[in-house]
N, C-alpha and C positions, 0 to 999 in steps of 0.2 A: 180456544174454542173447543167445545165438546165435539167429539166425532159425530154424534147424532145430528149436530147442527151444520155439518159440512154440506155444501150444495153438491160438490163433485169430489170423487175420490178415484184417481187413476193409479192403481197399484202397479209398481214396477216402472213407472214413467221415467224415473231418474235413479241412478245407482245410489244406494244408501249404505250406511255403516252396518245396519242390521236389516233382516228381511221383515216382511209384513207380519208373519206369525210371531217373531220375537218382539216386534213393536207392540202388538196386541197383548202379549203375555206381560210385557213391562207395564202397560196401561192397567191391566187387571191387578198386578202386584202393587202399583202405586195407589189404586183405589182401595185395595185391601189394607194398606198401611195407614189409612187415615186414623187420626186420633179421636174420632168420634166414638163414644162408648156405646155402640150399638151391637146387638147380636148379629152375627154373620160376618163381621170384620175381624181379621186377625190382629190388627193393630201393629204398632211399631214400638220397639224398645225405646225407653226414655231414660233421662238422667235420674240418678238416685241409687241408693245402696240396695234397694229391694230388687231381687233377682228378676221378678216377673212384672216389674213396673211397666205399664202400658200393654201388657200381654195377658194378665190374669183374667179369667172369665168366672162369673158367679156360678156356683154349682146349683143354686136354687132357681134363678130366673134366666141364666144363660147370657146375661149382658156383661159388658166390659166392667171390670172393677177399677177403681182409682186407688191411689196410695196416699195415705196421710201419715205424717210423721209425728209421733207423740214423745212424751218424756221431757225432762228438764232441758236437754240439749237438742231436742227434736231429731233424735237419731234412732228412734225405734219405729220401724215401718209397720203399718197396718193396712192390709188390703180391705177396701170398703166398697160395697155395692150401694151406690147412691142413686141409681137410676130412678127408682120409685119415688124417693124423697124429692129429687130434683124435678121430676116430671109431674107428679101428682100431689106433692106435699105430704105424702104418707110417711110412715116410719122407714128407717133404714132397713134394707133387705137383709144384709148380714155384714159382718166384718170379721176378719181373721188376722191374727198376728202373723206377720210375714216370716220371722225367723224359722219357725217350725215348718212352714210350707217350703221355704227356700231350701232348707236342709234336706227335706225329702226329695225335692226336685234334683238337687245337686247329687245326692246319693244314687238316684235312679239313672241320671245321665252318666255318671262315672261307671256304674255297673254295666251300662250298655256299651261303654267304650273299652271295657276290659278285653285284652287280646283274644281270649277264647270266645267271647261273644261276637267280636268282629270276625273271627275266623268262621263261626257258624253262619253269620250273615253273608259272608263272601261265598261260602259253600252253597248256601241256598240260592244266591244270585247266579252262581255258575250252573246249578242244576236247572234253574229256569231258562237260562240262555241255551243250554243243551237241548231242553225240550222244545224251545222255539226253533232252533236249527233243525231238529228232527221233523217238526211239523212243516216247516218251510220246504224241506227236502221231499216230504210226502206230497205236498201240494204241487211242487214242481214236476214230479214224476207222474202225478195223477192223469195228466193230459196225454202222456205218451204210453198208452196201454198197448202191449203187443197182442196181435190177433193171430 
């Protein structure tokens, strides 16, 4: 039953494995993982050799792209935006051969995971944490002004 349809909700009435905030975050994540090809949903990864199957978004209309497999052995993936064709009967929005896109995504991901890039990211996180501690200390001492 959808949460909006609940007559009563008493938070914390019984001990749970997770708290209410985690439950709601899980509900949002599940809703976001739906395999409907609508704009605004992240989608979920699906089976197939295409790296972004179930995740690719059309650069023209912003809707979820599907994957079709072409070639004699149906092993060549192509990302297709079929939303307009399926909904209004108009022409295909666009299609892109997956190998070139997948290669670029893989290179970008591997570059982001290089040790020096990770070190830079960790240093930036440490700097943000230090700034946060400094601000918290300032706020904590703001109320104890000596006269």
